[in-house]
N, C-alpha and C positions, 0 to 999 in steps of 0.2 A: 504494500500500500504506500503510495507516494501522495503527499498532500502538498499542493501549491497554493500560495496566496494569489493575489492578482498577478497575471502575466500579460505581457504585451501581445503575443500572438498565441492565443489559446488553441488554435486549430492544430498546431504541432502536437500538443498534448492530447487533444481530442482524438486524433488519428491513431495514437498509440494506446489509448485507454480501452479497457474492457467495459468500463462503466464510468459515466461522468456525473459528478455531484455539483449542482450549480443552481443559481437563481434562475428564473425563467424569463429572461428578457427575450424579445422577439428575435434579435440577431442570433443569439446563442441557440435558441430552440430550432430555428431554421437550419443553422449549421449542423446541429446534431442530427436532424432529419436527413439532410443531404449526405452526411457521412455514414449514416446507418449505425449510430451509436445509442445504446440505451442509456437512460439517465434517471437520476433522482432529482426531482425539482423541489427547491425550497424557495417559494416566492416570497417576496417582501409582503408583509401584511398590509392590507389596504392599498395595494398597488394593483389596480384592476387589470392592467395589461399583463402583469406577471401571473396573477391568479388565473386569468383566462387562458394564457399560454400553457400553464401547468395543467389545468383541467383538460385542455384539448390534447396535450401530449399523453396524458393518462388514457383518455378516450381512444386514442390511436393505438394504445397498447405498448408504446415505446418507453414509457416512464412510470415511475411511482412518485407520489407527492408526499412531502413531509412539511408540516407547518412549523414555524418557529416555536410555537407553544409546545409542540411535542418533540422538538429536535433535541436529541441527546446522543451521547456515544452509544448507549445501548440500542436506541432506536435505529441509528445509522447502521450499527453492526447487524441487527436483525434484517433490515431491508436489503443491505448489500449482500448478505449471505443468501437470502431468499432469491434475489435477482440473479446472482451468479450460479446458483444451484440448478436453475432451469434455463432453457434457451428461449422461453416465451417472448420476453422483451427484446432479445437479440434478433429473433426471427422477424418480429414486427418492425424493428428498426431497419433491418436489411430490406424488407419489402418496401418501406417508405423511401429508402435510398434508391432503390430500383425505379420506383415511380418517378422520383425527382429526375433521375437520369433519363428516363424515357421521354420526358417532355422537352429535353434539349434546351433548358432554360438559358444558358449562356449564348448559344447560337441564336435563339429567338430574340433575346435582348439586343444582340449585335445587329440583327436584321432590322429591328424597330429603330435603333439609333441611326443606322445607315439610311433607312427610308426617310427619317426625319431630317437628316443632314441634306439629303437631296432636295427635299421640299424647301428647306431654308435657302439653299443655293438658287432655287427658282425665283426667289423674290428679288 
């Protein structure tokens, strides 16, 4: 088990991880889905975006959620052990990564930008 505080480029660590424990900001949630990494989400209380992201990640089957009220070493140990003992969350995460790959998001975004640039040049 390696615990890191805040890091500049978390994706390097996400790629190597079997499981990510994080708050549930939008960018992090989307990156984890794209990488196919299961996670434990600990959203900030009263942060609607984080609470909604965590709830949706749980609904997708890729995450478990822990609230700050119930967060403890024992709770983390139990949830980590449970998640690593089965491949349910890992399989769901891999399926989401495949879906993300299937839509060719980067190529589609590049095409939209290219088309927009051509339109701007027409003016």
